[in-house]
VODRENLUM-977121 format. One record per residue (C-alpha): residue in one letter; residue number from 0; y, z, x; chain. Coordinates in Angstrom, 1 decimal. Example, Ala and Ser with C-alpha at 12.3 -4.5 7.8 and 13.67 -1.06 7.14 Angstrom:
2
> A/0/-4.5/7.8/12.3/A
> S/1/-1.1/7.1/13.7/A
***
This chain:
148
> M/0/9.9/18.8/31.4/A
> K/1/5.9/19.4/31.4/A
> M/2/3.6/17.8/28.7/A
> A/3/2.9/20.2/26.1/A
> E/4/-0.7/21.3/25.7/A
> I/5/-2.0/21.9/22.2/A
> V/6/-3.4/25.5/21.2/A
> E/7/-4.6/26.1/18.0/A
> G/8/-3.3/23.0/16.5/A
> F/9/-0.2/23.8/17.7/A
> Q/10/2.1/22.5/20.6/A
> F/11/2.5/25.2/23.5/A
> M/12/5.3/24.3/26.0/A
> Q/13/3.8/25.6/29.7/A
> D/14/6.7/25.5/31.5/A
> A/15/8.9/27.7/28.9/A
> Y/16/9.4/31.5/28.4/A
> Y/17/9.1/32.7/25.1/A
> W/18/10.7/35.4/23.2/A
> R/19/7.7/37.1/21.2/A
> H/20/9.5/38.8/18.7/A
> G/21/11.3/35.5/17.4/A
> H/22/8.6/32.9/18.1/A
> T/23/11.8/31.2/20.1/A
> W/24/11.4/29.6/23.4/A
> A/25/13.9/29.6/26.5/A
> R/26/13.9/26.6/29.4/A
> I/27/16.2/27.4/32.7/A
> E/28/18.0/24.1/32.9/A
> D/29/21.3/24.0/36.0/A
> G/30/22.1/27.4/35.5/A
> K/31/21.7/27.0/31.4/A
> V/32/19.3/27.7/29.2/A
> R/33/18.2/25.6/26.5/A
> V/34/17.0/27.5/23.4/A
> G/35/14.4/26.5/20.5/A
> L/36/12.3/27.8/17.6/A
> S/37/8.7/27.4/19.4/A
> S/38/6.0/24.8/17.4/A
> L/39/4.6/28.1/15.4/A
> G/40/7.6/29.4/14.5/A
> A/41/8.8/26.2/13.0/A
> E/42/5.8/26.2/11.2/A
> M/43/5.9/29.8/9.9/A
> A/44/9.4/28.7/8.7/A
> G/45/8.2/25.7/6.8/A
> D/46/10.5/22.8/5.5/A
> I/47/13.8/23.5/7.1/A
> I/48/16.6/22.1/5.3/A
> L/49/19.6/23.9/6.6/A
> L/50/20.8/25.0/10.0/A
> R/51/23.9/26.9/10.5/A
> Y/52/25.2/27.6/13.8/A
> K/53/27.7/30.3/15.5/A
> P/54/30.2/28.2/17.0/A
> V/55/30.3/27.0/20.5/A
> G/56/32.0/29.8/22.7/A
> S/57/30.5/32.5/20.9/A
> S/58/28.4/34.7/22.4/A
> V/59/24.9/36.0/21.6/A
> E/60/22.5/38.9/22.5/A
> Q/61/18.8/38.5/23.0/A
> G/62/16.9/39.1/20.3/A
> K/63/20.0/38.4/18.0/A
> A/64/20.6/35.1/15.9/A
> V/65/21.9/31.9/17.7/A
> C/66/21.6/30.2/14.1/A
> T/67/20.5/30.8/11.0/A
> I/68/17.8/28.4/9.4/A
> E/69/17.2/27.8/5.5/A
> T/70/13.9/26.7/4.0/A
> A/71/13.4/26.0/0.4/A
> K/72/11.9/29.8/-0.1/A
> W/73/13.6/31.8/2.9/A
> V/74/16.7/32.0/4.9/A
> G/75/17.1/33.9/8.1/A
> G/76/18.0/34.0/11.6/A
> V/77/16.3/32.6/14.4/A
> E/78/16.7/35.1/17.7/A
> S/79/18.0/34.0/20.7/A
> P/80/15.7/34.5/23.7/A
> V/81/18.3/35.2/25.9/A
> S/82/22.0/36.7/26.2/A
> G/83/25.2/34.5/26.6/A
> E/84/27.5/32.2/25.7/A
> I/85/26.7/28.9/23.3/A
> V/86/27.9/26.6/25.2/A
> E/87/26.5/23.2/23.1/A
> I/88/24.3/23.3/19.8/A
> N/89/22.3/20.3/19.0/A
> D/90/24.0/18.7/16.6/A
> Q/91/21.3/16.0/15.8/A
> A/92/19.2/19.1/14.5/A
> R/93/22.1/20.4/12.6/A
> R/94/22.3/17.0/10.8/A
> S/95/18.7/16.4/10.3/A
> P/96/16.8/20.1/10.3/A
> R/97/13.3/18.7/9.8/A
> T/98/13.7/17.5/13.5/A
> V/99/13.5/21.4/14.4/A
> R/100/9.6/21.0/12.8/A
> K/101/8.7/17.5/14.3/A
> D/102/9.7/17.8/17.7/A
> P/103/10.3/21.6/18.5/A
> Y/104/10.5/21.8/22.4/A
> G/105/12.3/18.0/22.6/A
> Q/106/15.2/16.6/20.4/A
> G/107/14.4/20.0/17.8/A
> W/108/16.0/22.4/20.5/A
> L/109/18.7/24.7/19.1/A
> A/110/21.3/25.8/21.3/A
> L/111/22.3/25.5/25.2/A
> I/112/23.4/29.1/26.6/A
> K/113/25.4/30.5/29.5/A
> P/114/23.0/33.2/30.1/A
> S/115/24.9/36.6/31.2/A
> K/116/22.0/38.7/32.2/A
> L/117/19.4/36.3/32.8/A
> E/118/17.1/38.2/35.0/A
> A/119/17.2/41.5/32.8/A
> D/120/16.3/39.2/29.9/A
> I/121/13.6/37.7/31.6/A
> E/122/11.7/40.9/31.7/A
> N/123/11.5/41.0/28.0/A
> L/124/9.7/37.0/27.7/A
> V/125/6.6/35.9/28.4/A
> S/126/5.7/32.9/30.5/A
> G/127/2.4/31.4/31.7/A
> A/128/-0.9/32.7/31.5/A
> G/129/0.5/35.8/29.8/A
> A/130/2.5/33.4/26.8/A
> L/131/-0.5/31.4/26.5/A
> D/132/-2.6/34.3/25.8/A
> W/133/-0.2/35.5/23.4/A
> F/134/0.6/32.3/21.8/A
> R/135/-2.7/31.5/20.9/A
> E/136/-3.7/34.9/19.4/A
> E/137/-0.3/34.5/17.3/A
> A/138/-1.8/31.0/16.1/A
> R/139/-5.5/32.3/15.2/A
> K/140/-3.7/35.1/13.2/A
> W/141/-1.5/32.5/11.7/A
> I/142/-4.3/30.4/10.7/A
> E/143/-6.4/33.3/9.2/A
> R/144/-3.3/34.4/6.9/A
> K/145/-3.3/30.7/5.7/A
> K/146/-6.7/30.7/4.6/A
> G/147/-6.3/33.9/2.8/A
***
């Protein structure tokens, strides 16, 4: 795992793929895909107080909820960046949901997925310079909204 760089005050993981619609990331590891909420997505969600996962063995489609997060003001699904079978959930994050916001690319990952159509799913993700440009623009928009 590469070190994260700071972009507009948020961590950006250079070696990840990003699902733009849900502010989630994907990192391929030994034929499986570790997924989580981006640092910007975690900031947008706010103080996460509860994580509800689909059971291990469940299938998930790209863009559909891999889990649900609950904050003081909002409940919503976290969109999976890839399709496949959930083979592991992050029990530490489930027990301590604030980890998702504190360390979104490390201990705050959400699930490990055995992908079913990775090549097709990757076509819908951004990485590298394209991801960096997208992330920077989204961060700037968020900062402007917060200034309100």
